Each structure stands twice: as structure tokens, then as C-alpha cells.
VOTIBA-668859 format. One record per residue (C-alpha): y negated, z negated, x negated; residue number from 1. Coordinates in pm, whole numbers. Example, Ala and Ser with C-alpha at 12.3 -4.5 7.8 and 13.67 -1.06 7.14 Angstrom:
REM residues 2
{{450, -780, -1230}, 1}
{{106, -714, -1367}, 2}
//
This chain:
REM residues 554
{{-6646, 6510, 14134}, 1}
{{-6340, 6610, 13933}, 2}
{{-6147, 6922, 14036}, 3}
{{-5775, 6851, 14002}, 4}
{{-5596, 7151, 14150}, 5}
{{-5224, 7080, 14196}, 6}
{{-4941, 7264, 14017}, 7}
{{-4883, 7491, 14316}, 8}
{{-4822, 7864, 14302}, 9}
{{-5095, 8110, 14405}, 10}
{{-5083, 8160, 14779}, 11}
{{-4969, 7803, 14854}, 12}
{{-5099, 7658, 15181}, 13}
{{-5108, 7349, 15405}, 14}
{{-5163, 7056, 15167}, 15}
{{-5089, 6703, 15288}, 16}
{{-5181, 6376, 15114}, 17}
{{-5019, 6033, 15132}, 18}
{{-5157, 5734, 14939}, 19}
{{-4912, 5566, 14702}, 20}
{{-5032, 5276, 14487}, 21}
{{-5301, 5401, 14250}, 22}
{{-5223, 5766, 14325}, 23}
{{-5129, 6007, 14603}, 24}
{{-4837, 6230, 14691}, 25}
{{-4927, 6586, 14782}, 26}
{{-4698, 6819, 14977}, 27}
{{-4754, 7191, 15032}, 28}
{{-4575, 7510, 15132}, 29}
{{-4525, 7806, 14898}, 30}
{{-4436, 8123, 15091}, 31}
{{-4216, 8375, 14913}, 32}
{{-4478, 8636, 15005}, 33}
{{-4808, 8609, 15195}, 34}
{{-4745, 8506, 15553}, 35}
{{-4367, 8478, 15503}, 36}
{{-4133, 8220, 15658}, 37}
{{-3917, 8220, 15347}, 38}
{{-4026, 7996, 15063}, 39}
{{-4034, 7638, 14942}, 40}
{{-4181, 7303, 15045}, 41}
{{-4290, 7131, 14722}, 42}
{{-4453, 6805, 14615}, 43}
{{-4620, 6636, 14317}, 44}
{{-4793, 6303, 14249}, 45}
{{-5153, 6271, 14134}, 46}
{{-5234, 5953, 13938}, 47}
{{-5498, 5824, 13693}, 48}
{{-5442, 5889, 13325}, 49}
{{-5636, 5835, 13008}, 50}
{{-5943, 6056, 13029}, 51}
{{-5895, 6164, 13389}, 52}
{{-5637, 6236, 13656}, 53}
{{-5316, 6430, 13623}, 54}
{{-5026, 6569, 13823}, 55}
{{-4656, 6511, 13780}, 56}
{{-4430, 6813, 13752}, 57}
{{-4388, 6977, 14094}, 58}
{{-4054, 6920, 14264}, 59}
{{-3896, 7115, 14547}, 60}
{{-3832, 6928, 14871}, 61}
{{-3664, 7211, 15060}, 62}
{{-3599, 7582, 15017}, 63}
{{-3513, 7825, 15293}, 64}
{{-3558, 8154, 15474}, 65}
{{-3667, 8026, 15816}, 66}
{{-3957, 7787, 15770}, 67}
{{-4215, 7780, 16045}, 68}
{{-4525, 7841, 15834}, 69}
{{-4834, 7757, 16036}, 70}
{{-5195, 7693, 15936}, 71}
{{-5225, 7380, 16155}, 72}
{{-4874, 7227, 16148}, 73}
{{-4794, 7120, 15794}, 74}
{{-4509, 6949, 15605}, 75}
{{-4549, 6601, 15453}, 76}
{{-4396, 6336, 15228}, 77}
{{-4449, 5962, 15285}, 78}
{{-4361, 5663, 15064}, 79}
{{-4170, 5376, 15220}, 80}
{{-3988, 5049, 15142}, 81}
{{-3824, 5026, 14801}, 82}
{{-3981, 5348, 14674}, 83}
{{-3790, 5562, 14924}, 84}
{{-3962, 5884, 15030}, 85}
{{-3930, 6058, 15367}, 86}
{{-4018, 6426, 15402}, 87}
{{-4060, 6646, 15706}, 88}
{{-4106, 7020, 15750}, 89}
{{-4071, 7279, 16027}, 90}
{{-3779, 7518, 16064}, 91}
{{-3705, 7790, 16316}, 92}
{{-3439, 7702, 16575}, 93}
{{-3408, 8032, 16757}, 94}
{{-3536, 8384, 16776}, 95}
{{-3857, 8303, 16962}, 96}
{{-4178, 8304, 16760}, 97}
{{-4245, 7938, 16845}, 98}
{{-3893, 7798, 16871}, 99}
{{-3895, 7549, 16586}, 100}
{{-3804, 7190, 16506}, 101}
{{-3893, 6897, 16280}, 102}
{{-3646, 6863, 15990}, 103}
{{-3623, 6542, 15783}, 104}
{{-3492, 6449, 15437}, 105}
{{-3482, 6125, 15239}, 106}
{{-3516, 6063, 14864}, 107}
{{-3444, 5739, 14674}, 108}
{{-3528, 5875, 14326}, 109}
{{-3891, 5979, 14350}, 110}
{{-3819, 6320, 14494}, 111}
{{-3573, 6437, 14227}, 112}
{{-3302, 6480, 14491}, 113}
{{-3316, 6489, 14870}, 114}
{{-3058, 6393, 15133}, 115}
{{-3097, 6598, 15456}, 116}
{{-3114, 6385, 15771}, 117}
{{-3118, 6663, 16027}, 118}
{{-3389, 6690, 16290}, 119}
{{-3614, 6417, 16422}, 120}
{{-3508, 6516, 16774}, 121}
{{-3170, 6565, 16940}, 122}
{{-3301, 6861, 17140}, 123}
{{-3229, 7217, 17027}, 124}
{{-3395, 7411, 17308}, 125}
{{-3588, 7718, 17183}, 126}
{{-3925, 7548, 17227}, 127}
{{-4193, 7394, 17007}, 128}
{{-4131, 7062, 16827}, 129}
{{-4394, 6976, 16569}, 130}
{{-4726, 6820, 16476}, 131}
{{-4534, 6528, 16331}, 132}
{{-4681, 6218, 16168}, 133}
{{-4491, 5943, 15987}, 134}
{{-4547, 5586, 15868}, 135}
{{-4338, 5328, 15685}, 136}
{{-4216, 5029, 15886}, 137}
{{-3970, 4745, 15832}, 138}
{{-3632, 4890, 15739}, 139}
{{-3751, 5248, 15699}, 140}
{{-3991, 5482, 15873}, 141}
{{-4128, 5577, 16211}, 142}
{{-4183, 5943, 16303}, 143}
{{-4389, 6081, 16594}, 144}
{{-4390, 6440, 16715}, 145}
{{-4483, 6670, 17003}, 146}
{{-4170, 6779, 17191}, 147}
{{-4157, 7089, 17411}, 148}
{{-3810, 7056, 17561}, 149}
{{-3966, 7013, 17907}, 150}
{{-4131, 7354, 17869}, 151}
{{-3803, 7542, 17823}, 152}
{{-3855, 7710, 18159}, 153}
{{-4201, 7823, 18057}, 154}
{{-4535, 7733, 18199}, 155}
{{-4710, 7406, 18273}, 156}
{{-4672, 7166, 18561}, 157}
{{-4471, 6860, 18656}, 158}
{{-4156, 7006, 18501}, 159}
{{-4316, 7190, 18213}, 160}
{{-4517, 6956, 17994}, 161}
{{-4538, 6884, 17624}, 162}
{{-4443, 6521, 17553}, 163}
{{-4513, 6278, 17269}, 164}
{{-4194, 6127, 17125}, 165}
{{-4098, 5883, 16850}, 166}
{{-3789, 5773, 16659}, 167}
{{-3705, 5522, 16387}, 168}
{{-3566, 5670, 16064}, 169}
{{-3356, 5486, 15805}, 170}
{{-3053, 5635, 15640}, 171}
{{-3013, 5824, 15967}, 172}
{{-3236, 5920, 16259}, 173}
{{-3250, 5688, 16560}, 174}
{{-3271, 5785, 16926}, 175}
{{-3592, 5944, 17042}, 176}
{{-3823, 5785, 17299}, 177}
{{-4090, 5946, 17514}, 178}
{{-4415, 5749, 17480}, 179}
{{-4646, 5988, 17667}, 180}
{{-4507, 6236, 17918}, 181}
{{-4797, 6483, 17916}, 182}
{{-5005, 6566, 17609}, 183}
{{-5200, 6858, 17460}, 184}
{{-4965, 7127, 17328}, 185}
{{-5123, 7211, 16996}, 186}
{{-5317, 6925, 16835}, 187}
{{-5205, 6714, 16540}, 188}
{{-5096, 6353, 16578}, 189}
{{-5201, 6074, 16341}, 190}
{{-5025, 5745, 16270}, 191}
{{-5098, 5415, 16095}, 192}
{{-4956, 5062, 16080}, 193}
{{-5131, 4746, 16201}, 194}
{{-5021, 4382, 16190}, 195}
{{-4825, 4429, 16513}, 196}
{{-4666, 4760, 16425}, 197}
{{-4721, 5136, 16422}, 198}
{{-4985, 5315, 16628}, 199}
{{-5017, 5685, 16702}, 200}
{{-5328, 5878, 16807}, 201}
{{-5320, 6222, 16967}, 202}
{{-5497, 6447, 17217}, 203}
{{-5391, 6355, 17567}, 204}
{{-5391, 6586, 17872}, 205}
{{-5470, 6479, 18226}, 206}
{{-5393, 6666, 18545}, 207}
{{-5757, 6775, 18549}, 208}
{{-5727, 6917, 18193}, 209}
{{-5931, 6638, 18035}, 210}
{{-5806, 6629, 17675}, 211}
{{-5955, 6319, 17518}, 212}
{{-5805, 6122, 17228}, 213}
{{-5551, 5853, 17322}, 214}
{{-5362, 5579, 17138}, 215}
{{-5020, 5423, 17188}, 216}
{{-4937, 5096, 17005}, 217}
{{-4612, 4925, 16918}, 218}
{{-4650, 4565, 17039}, 219}
{{-4417, 4265, 17052}, 220}
{{-4305, 4374, 17397}, 221}
{{-4259, 4745, 17319}, 222}
{{-4478, 5052, 17341}, 223}
{{-4810, 5014, 17515}, 224}
{{-4928, 5250, 17787}, 225}
{{-5142, 5538, 17656}, 226}
{{-5509, 5439, 17645}, 227}
{{-5822, 5641, 17561}, 228}
{{-5995, 5575, 17229}, 229}
{{-6311, 5690, 17408}, 230}
{{-6367, 5875, 17733}, 231}
{{-6542, 6190, 17610}, 232}
{{-6459, 6382, 17926}, 233}
{{-6381, 6705, 17739}, 234}
{{-6224, 6941, 17990}, 235}
{{-6021, 7194, 17793}, 236}
{{-5824, 7455, 17989}, 237}
{{-5693, 7592, 17659}, 238}
{{-5588, 7505, 17302}, 239}
{{-5840, 7328, 17077}, 240}
{{-5594, 7289, 16782}, 241}
{{-5809, 7003, 16651}, 242}
{{-5623, 6672, 16643}, 243}
{{-5742, 6320, 16549}, 244}
{{-5690, 6113, 16234}, 245}
{{-5641, 5737, 16195}, 246}
{{-5645, 5482, 15912}, 247}
{{-5578, 5107, 15903}, 248}
{{-5721, 4832, 15679}, 249}
{{-5496, 4585, 15494}, 250}
{{-5608, 4302, 15727}, 251}
{{-5372, 4440, 15991}, 252}
{{-5641, 4445, 16260}, 253}
{{-5913, 4690, 16158}, 254}
{{-5846, 5048, 16259}, 255}
{{-6060, 5361, 16254}, 256}
{{-6001, 5683, 16446}, 257}
{{-6193, 6006, 16380}, 258}
{{-6181, 6315, 16599}, 259}
{{-6344, 6638, 16716}, 260}
{{-6469, 6687, 17072}, 261}
{{-6690, 6933, 17258}, 262}
{{-6779, 6825, 17613}, 263}
{{-7036, 7056, 17773}, 264}
{{-6973, 7296, 17481}, 265}
{{-7146, 7059, 17239}, 266}
{{-6917, 7022, 16934}, 267}
{{-6920, 6682, 16763}, 268}
{{-6719, 6479, 16516}, 269}
{{-6690, 6114, 16621}, 270}
{{-6540, 5798, 16472}, 271}
{{-6467, 5461, 16632}, 272}
{{-6347, 5126, 16496}, 273}
{{-6107, 4875, 16649}, 274}
{{-6089, 4509, 16542}, 275}
{{-5769, 4419, 16726}, 276}
{{-5518, 4678, 16608}, 277}
{{-5622, 4947, 16855}, 278}
{{-5628, 4747, 17179}, 279}
{{-6002, 4814, 17217}, 280}
{{-6260, 5024, 17033}, 281}
{{-6630, 5001, 16956}, 282}
{{-6852, 5278, 17094}, 283}
{{-6807, 5585, 16871}, 284}
{{-7038, 5683, 16588}, 285}
{{-7160, 6044, 16583}, 286}
{{-7052, 6170, 16242}, 287}
{{-7172, 6530, 16289}, 288}
{{-7334, 6706, 16584}, 289}
{{-7450, 7017, 16396}, 290}
{{-7193, 7257, 16541}, 291}
{{-6903, 7131, 16325}, 292}
{{-6568, 7310, 16311}, 293}
{{-6383, 6974, 16306}, 294}
{{-6033, 6944, 16149}, 295}
{{-6089, 6579, 16063}, 296}
{{-5928, 6336, 15822}, 297}
{{-6017, 5971, 15754}, 298}
{{-5954, 5695, 15499}, 299}
{{-6063, 5330, 15475}, 300}
{{-6318, 5284, 15196}, 301}
{{-6201, 4938, 15082}, 302}
{{-6545, 4792, 15157}, 303}
{{-6518, 4723, 15528}, 304}
{{-6587, 5080, 15639}, 305}
{{-6429, 5422, 15628}, 306}
{{-6490, 5777, 15507}, 307}
{{-6451, 6069, 15745}, 308}
{{-6373, 6417, 15612}, 309}
{{-6422, 6732, 15820}, 310}
{{-6520, 7098, 15817}, 311}
{{-6888, 7120, 15902}, 312}
{{-7089, 7405, 16044}, 313}
{{-7155, 7714, 15840}, 314}
{{-7281, 8067, 15843}, 315}
{{-7057, 8370, 15865}, 316}
{{-6706, 8306, 15739}, 317}
{{-6786, 7998, 15529}, 318}
{{-6839, 7631, 15599}, 319}
{{-6833, 7309, 15396}, 320}
{{-6579, 7034, 15348}, 321}
{{-6795, 6727, 15414}, 322}
{{-6748, 6351, 15368}, 323}
{{-6946, 6073, 15532}, 324}
{{-6925, 5694, 15539}, 325}
{{-6906, 5510, 15870}, 326}
{{-6919, 5136, 15936}, 327}
{{-6795, 4916, 16221}, 328}
{{-7056, 4855, 16486}, 329}
{{-7301, 5098, 16327}, 330}
{{-7525, 5311, 16545}, 331}
{{-7531, 5582, 16277}, 332}
{{-7331, 5682, 15968}, 333}
{{-7431, 5527, 15634}, 334}
{{-7622, 5813, 15476}, 335}
{{-7604, 6192, 15505}, 336}
{{-7295, 6411, 15458}, 337}
{{-7163, 6472, 15107}, 338}
{{-7040, 6828, 15041}, 339}
{{-6718, 6862, 14839}, 340}
{{-6644, 7235, 14852}, 341}
{{-6702, 7561, 15036}, 342}
{{-6412, 7636, 15269}, 343}
{{-6322, 7902, 15523}, 344}
{{-6429, 7848, 15883}, 345}
{{-6133, 8057, 16000}, 346}
{{-5783, 7925, 16054}, 347}
{{-5678, 8057, 15714}, 348}
{{-5871, 7762, 15568}, 349}
{{-5630, 7520, 15731}, 350}
{{-5692, 7146, 15764}, 351}
{{-5846, 6966, 15465}, 352}
{{-5681, 6628, 15395}, 353}
{{-5818, 6301, 15257}, 354}
{{-5657, 5992, 15099}, 355}
{{-5784, 5693, 14906}, 356}
{{-5653, 5594, 14562}, 357}
{{-5815, 5258, 14474}, 358}
{{-6187, 5331, 14416}, 359}
{{-6146, 5709, 14445}, 360}
{{-6102, 5956, 14726}, 361}
{{-5873, 6254, 14688}, 362}
{{-5951, 6560, 14898}, 363}
{{-5723, 6863, 14934}, 364}
{{-5778, 7196, 15108}, 365}
{{-5650, 7552, 15131}, 366}
{{-5859, 7819, 14965}, 367}
{{-5828, 8128, 15181}, 368}
{{-5796, 8467, 15021}, 369}
{{-5556, 8701, 14848}, 370}
{{-5372, 8513, 14717}, 371}
{{-5579, 8193, 14759}, 372}
{{-5405, 7860, 14705}, 373}
{{-5419, 7482, 14736}, 374}
{{-5714, 7296, 14581}, 375}
{{-5796, 6929, 14524}, 376}
{{-6074, 6706, 14396}, 377}
{{-6118, 6339, 14305}, 378}
{{-6443, 6183, 14430}, 379}
{{-6560, 5841, 14304}, 380}
{{-6637, 5622, 14605}, 381}
{{-6978, 5533, 14457}, 382}
{{-7090, 5897, 14487}, 383}
{{-7093, 5868, 14865}, 384}
{{-7422, 5747, 15014}, 385}
{{-7444, 5404, 15174}, 386}
{{-7170, 5229, 14977}, 387}
{{-7371, 4936, 14849}, 388}
{{-7674, 4866, 15064}, 389}
{{-7682, 4982, 15427}, 390}
{{-8060, 5021, 15398}, 391}
{{-8050, 5210, 15067}, 392}
{{-8181, 5560, 15030}, 393}
{{-7904, 5823, 15007}, 394}
{{-8006, 5930, 14657}, 395}
{{-7867, 6247, 14507}, 396}
{{-7597, 6318, 14766}, 397}
{{-7566, 6667, 14905}, 398}
{{-7703, 6727, 15254}, 399}
{{-7526, 6955, 15501}, 400}
{{-7699, 7287, 15441}, 401}
{{-7683, 7436, 15785}, 402}
{{-7997, 7405, 16000}, 403}
{{-7932, 7207, 16317}, 404}
{{-8003, 7492, 16554}, 405}
{{-7834, 7772, 16357}, 406}
{{-7533, 7923, 16535}, 407}
{{-7296, 8210, 16451}, 408}
{{-7400, 8376, 16779}, 409}
{{-7616, 8261, 17067}, 410}
{{-7332, 8276, 17327}, 411}
{{-7584, 8257, 17610}, 412}
{{-7603, 8516, 17891}, 413}
{{-7859, 8772, 17790}, 414}
{{-7746, 8785, 17425}, 415}
{{-7641, 9115, 17271}, 416}
{{-7275, 9155, 17175}, 417}
{{-7211, 9036, 16817}, 418}
{{-7113, 9273, 16540}, 419}
{{-6735, 9245, 16512}, 420}
{{-6453, 9451, 16361}, 421}
{{-6072, 9412, 16364}, 422}
{{-5765, 9638, 16361}, 423}
{{-5553, 9800, 16626}, 424}
{{-5182, 9727, 16672}, 425}
{{-5122, 10035, 16458}, 426}
{{-5336, 9893, 16177}, 427}
{{-5634, 10123, 16224}, 428}
{{-5991, 9987, 16188}, 429}
{{-6166, 9916, 16517}, 430}
{{-6516, 9794, 16599}, 431}
{{-6627, 9615, 16913}, 432}
{{-6935, 9800, 17036}, 433}
{{-6990, 9773, 17415}, 434}
{{-7346, 9908, 17391}, 435}
{{-7232, 10216, 17199}, 436}
{{-6940, 10287, 17433}, 437}
{{-7164, 10241, 17739}, 438}
{{-6877, 10060, 17911}, 439}
{{-6870, 9707, 18051}, 440}
{{-6624, 9520, 17830}, 441}
{{-6423, 9203, 17892}, 442}
{{-6323, 9049, 17558}, 443}
{{-6042, 8790, 17552}, 444}
{{-5967, 8596, 17230}, 445}
{{-5611, 8462, 17231}, 446}
{{-5294, 8391, 17029}, 447}
{{-4922, 8402, 17099}, 448}
{{-4885, 8032, 17002}, 449}
{{-5137, 7933, 17272}, 450}
{{-4939, 7868, 17593}, 451}
{{-5240, 7900, 17829}, 452}
{{-5325, 8228, 17654}, 453}
{{-4980, 8369, 17727}, 454}
{{-4999, 8258, 18089}, 455}
{{-5333, 8439, 18122}, 456}
{{-5196, 8781, 18020}, 457}
{{-5078, 8893, 18368}, 458}
{{-5420, 8806, 18514}, 459}
{{-5597, 9012, 18248}, 460}
{{-5357, 9299, 18315}, 461}
{{-5443, 9273, 18685}, 462}
{{-5816, 9285, 18606}, 463}
{{-5755, 9597, 18396}, 464}
{{-5565, 9769, 18679}, 465}
{{-5827, 9677, 18941}, 466}
{{-6144, 9752, 18747}, 467}
{{-6067, 10010, 18476}, 468}
{{-6099, 10296, 18730}, 469}
{{-6458, 10176, 18774}, 470}
{{-6522, 10178, 18398}, 471}
{{-6421, 9829, 18277}, 472}
{{-6266, 9807, 17931}, 473}
{{-6049, 9499, 17862}, 474}
{{-5997, 9409, 17496}, 475}
{{-5766, 9131, 17381}, 476}
{{-5823, 8998, 17028}, 477}
{{-5516, 8826, 16882}, 478}
{{-5596, 8570, 16613}, 479}
{{-5231, 8523, 16517}, 480}
{{-5172, 8518, 16142}, 481}
{{-5033, 8817, 15952}, 482}
{{-4675, 8685, 15980}, 483}
{{-4697, 8701, 16360}, 484}
{{-4830, 9057, 16390}, 485}
{{-4481, 9175, 16486}, 486}
{{-4463, 8906, 16756}, 487}
{{-4794, 9030, 16900}, 488}
{{-4664, 9386, 16913}, 489}
{{-4335, 9270, 17069}, 490}
{{-4514, 9061, 17331}, 491}
{{-4749, 9348, 17414}, 492}
{{-4451, 9577, 17466}, 493}
{{-4239, 9323, 17653}, 494}
{{-4520, 9226, 17890}, 495}
{{-4638, 9590, 17917}, 496}
{{-4994, 9490, 17841}, 497}
{{-5199, 9789, 17958}, 498}
{{-5527, 9710, 17784}, 499}
{{-5638, 9731, 17420}, 500}
{{-5508, 9465, 17179}, 501}
{{-5677, 9411, 16841}, 502}
{{-5536, 9211, 16548}, 503}
{{-5750, 8956, 16363}, 504}
{{-5514, 8767, 16126}, 505}
{{-5809, 8603, 15945}, 506}
{{-5945, 8474, 16278}, 507}
{{-6298, 8598, 16228}, 508}
{{-6327, 8606, 16607}, 509}
{{-6348, 8228, 16642}, 510}
{{-6643, 8220, 16403}, 511}
{{-6816, 8528, 16542}, 512}
{{-6782, 8419, 16906}, 513}
{{-6839, 8048, 16836}, 514}
{{-6505, 7931, 16982}, 515}
{{-6379, 7576, 16945}, 516}
{{-6059, 7644, 17142}, 517}
{{-5844, 7924, 17280}, 518}
{{-5852, 8127, 17494}, 519}
{{-6212, 8241, 17525}, 520}
{{-6345, 8531, 17732}, 521}
{{-6674, 8723, 17730}, 522}
{{-6799, 8991, 17969}, 523}
{{-7059, 9237, 17837}, 524}
{{-7235, 9492, 18053}, 525}
{{-7273, 9861, 17968}, 526}
{{-7573, 9785, 17746}, 527}
{{-7373, 9530, 17545}, 528}
{{-7547, 9226, 17697}, 529}
{{-7343, 8912, 17767}, 530}
{{-7334, 8844, 18143}, 531}
{{-7047, 8590, 18171}, 532}
{{-6831, 8376, 17946}, 533}
{{-6546, 8128, 17981}, 534}
{{-6419, 7873, 17728}, 535}
{{-6059, 7827, 17837}, 536}
{{-5835, 8009, 18083}, 537}
{{-5952, 8250, 18350}, 538}
{{-5834, 8154, 18697}, 539}
{{-5713, 8406, 18951}, 540}
{{-5980, 8520, 19198}, 541}
{{-6250, 8333, 19006}, 542}
{{-6559, 8393, 19224}, 543}
{{-6802, 8366, 18931}, 544}
{{-6612, 8629, 18730}, 545}
{{-6570, 8852, 19036}, 546}
{{-6946, 8848, 19097}, 547}
{{-7019, 8919, 18730}, 548}
{{-6773, 9210, 18726}, 549}
{{-6918, 9369, 19039}, 550}
{{-7271, 9332, 18899}, 551}
{{-7172, 9483, 18560}, 552}
{{-6989, 9774, 18726}, 553}
{{-7260, 9873, 18975}, 554}
//
């Protein structure tokens, strides 16, 4: 494995990779200061050279003061017909914390100069537009994005849903089309091209809050109806922020999709192959069921299979960036996981990316820290187990180090409250200690970017007003990044939140409490013992919670 860190400044974040001939393009964001919206989107090309691999000089794609800099929604550059490049990034469109849009630019000289194309969408409502993916197609490019214009009035429902949209992009941006009218608000999309045309994969959202992975295909007669890649049955009344990835083989028919899911609170990374351009899929292969974090990427391996990349399980604040081969029709992956690097479990670690350059894989990730930065490595395909003989022993590959049954915290009723510390809205240290305070405590982990979390705030305030006279303490833990601390304070003041709010910009809470989505709530009794928990939103007059509260407050 050859470390080939890009020519990015310290503190750079959100790498993205796009294969290009024998190399890859990498895009990243360089904030002017940690957590700032001002800064620069930059790019460079990694290619083989005598004696190793090397980067081109970095080039700016866009500079500005109002980028939307987010750990999960990242800029990108894609190569297209005739050497043309298309770039996208996110820019604020209003004063709201999550009022942003997808901006596009085009380059015909290898990124030396860029021609702005405006936004991918014709909507300028102060809502979220993002999680874009792009592919090259005849005559230019195709861009897909999540569009929140239907949520301008706030809330969910028939008139308030996030939609999946697409548009063709050439020297200008074509008209947008809705291709799924109700999708998950905060998971990445992934796109690829088959023999018939582009496909897009994403996390769908049913009326019953089932959020399984779906695919829409461009066929000879137009866009297909959304169809499930596999019916996991994951009911998610919240924000998983864990989208799928897709890759296509040169034959125009073979397609692989990789994704994270957690039905019945059992986290897994899965992958499934299609042999007809996405019309139907084989049963999925279980890539990892050892409590993985997810954040998947995938690339074809050039040998009839694919390589899945993801963040595996870990202990404390750390996890591993893992790779694993999968094959069509296989009941199990070809060999054990291969560890590339230690990465952060928390959101500050971002989403590692993966791309293939001939017989090599290039992996990129964000190294969390002060200042941290963007890292990359080149991995020879032959290092990964199972590349030659499906029956071969895995050899010297690196096993996932985490024991199967190890967990950050037991999460089961009867467990003692975990050791956890954060800061108050005023910046003072604070420690969660229900047993020490001798007060029943309802802990709610949330973020301002999570729409269900925001809708839950009045209910939590009502619980505080009803039960605090009897001794209940309600604590909200915001996992917004450092840039959004002011938004948390503003929201707390605007909504007159009466209970304690703690700030956790490094998102240790998700690791400590074992959360795979937001919001998450935990009720501890006066001795600090867990008596109730909920993954997802709390519903008004929930009988299970009401019983647990009355028991804890006796």
C-alpha cells in the first residue's frame, strides 16, 4: 500500500474521487479556517509515474465566502466527452442554516479555467438542495440531486417531501425532472452508466418510513419507476445519513450496488449485483455484519467482481477503513476484510471514497483532528484476498480487528449510563452523569440539519414542562459541527427550548450511544440505569415512553 496524500492544505475535508483513464481526479474543500464556509474547492489528478504515483499541481475550481461545508455532502469533478470536466459544489442561497443549492461549472482545458453554469435546479427557495451525483452521457453529463423545494413550508407530509431530481448538462443546464417524489432527506445518491443509459441509486422513503435503497434507470422509453435494490425493511423514523454507492462494468449490463442498512437495529453493509443494467438484482451479499459504521463506496475490480469500501466497527473514537471483494452470485465475500487506515468513527471522519485506476485501487479519506486533512493511498488489486482463486486462502491480508460481539455500549435496558462529556451552549465542560445527579434523565441526540430532529423539539419541550416538576431532566445533545454552533444557539433561543442543550461538534455521542441514525433518545432512571430507548423520532403520547417515565419518576 502506497500512501499518496494529495497536495491539499492542512484542514482540507470531503475528498471525492472520479476515475479518469489510468488515474483519478480528486476534489476537496479547503476552508479558510476550521469549520468555515469561506474557502476554496480544489482538485488535482493522481496518475502513475516512474517509480510510483504522483499528483498534478492543485487547481482551484471555485472560491467564495458562502460555501455549504458539510461532512456528508461533498463537491466533485467528473470527466466527460472530449476531455471536458464538470464540477459541482454547494453554496448558500439564503440566511437559513440549510438553505443551499448545487452550483455547476464546466472546464474544457483540464481544470485550468472554469465556466460557471449556474445551479443544477431552477428553484431558489431557502431549502436544501444537495447530495448530488453526476455521470457522463452522450453530449455531456447527467446530474442527480435531492431537492427540498416541496419542504419550503416546513415539515413532512404530502406537500412537504424531499424529491429526487435530474437534469442534463451540456454547455448549459437543461430542465429538471422529478424521478422520485418522496425520498430520504439526508443520504447520498450514487450514479453510473449502463448500456441503456444512466442509473441512480438512493435511499427511498415510504409512507411507513421504510427507507430501503432504490434505483431509477434511464431506458429507451424514459425513466423507469423507482424499484428496490433489495427489500431490507429498515424502518427509519429519522436521518441515517448513510447513502448507497454504485459502479458499472464496461459490458454495459453488470452493475453492483453497495449500501448500509440496520433493520431490527442490526447494522450491516450489503452488496448486490445486477446482470441486466439494474432491472433485477441477485440476493445481496453480507459484506460486514460486525457493527459497521457504513459510509460505503464501491468499484468494479476488472475481474468480474467488485471491491466494497466502508468504515467498519471500532472501539472508542476510532474505526477502520476496510476493503473487501465481492462476486456475482456469491453467498459470501471473497476473503476477509483488508484494512487500509485508521479513521474516525465520528462525522468528522467524513465519507471515505474509492476509485479504480487500471490494476490499482485509490482510496481517499478525511483525517479528523486539528487541523487534520485529506489522505489517500494506492492499493494494488492483488493485495486484496480472493482475486485469483475463489477457494484460495486469504494469505497475509489484514482481518477486521474488532471482536464480533464488542460494542461501544450495550444499549440494552438494564445497562448503566455510558461515560460521556460535552460542552454547554456557553462552552463550559459538562458531563452526563444521571447516577450522580440522582435524577431520571431523558437524553436526546439530534442535529439542526436533521428535519425529524427539529420537528421533535416541541414534544421534548412538552415532556420537560410536564415531568420536570417531578424530577425529570431532559438533555439534548447537538452533534452539529463547530460551524453550526451559532445555529444551535439561535434555534434554542428562537424555539425557547427550556431544557439543557449540550454541544458535541466531534459527534462523540453517536459512537458512545451506538447510533446509526438521528435522532436517538435514551431514558435513564435515578440510578443511571437505561429503562427505555428509541432509535428515531419520539411520537406524541407514546404509551411505552409514558409508562417508562412514570416508572422512573415513582
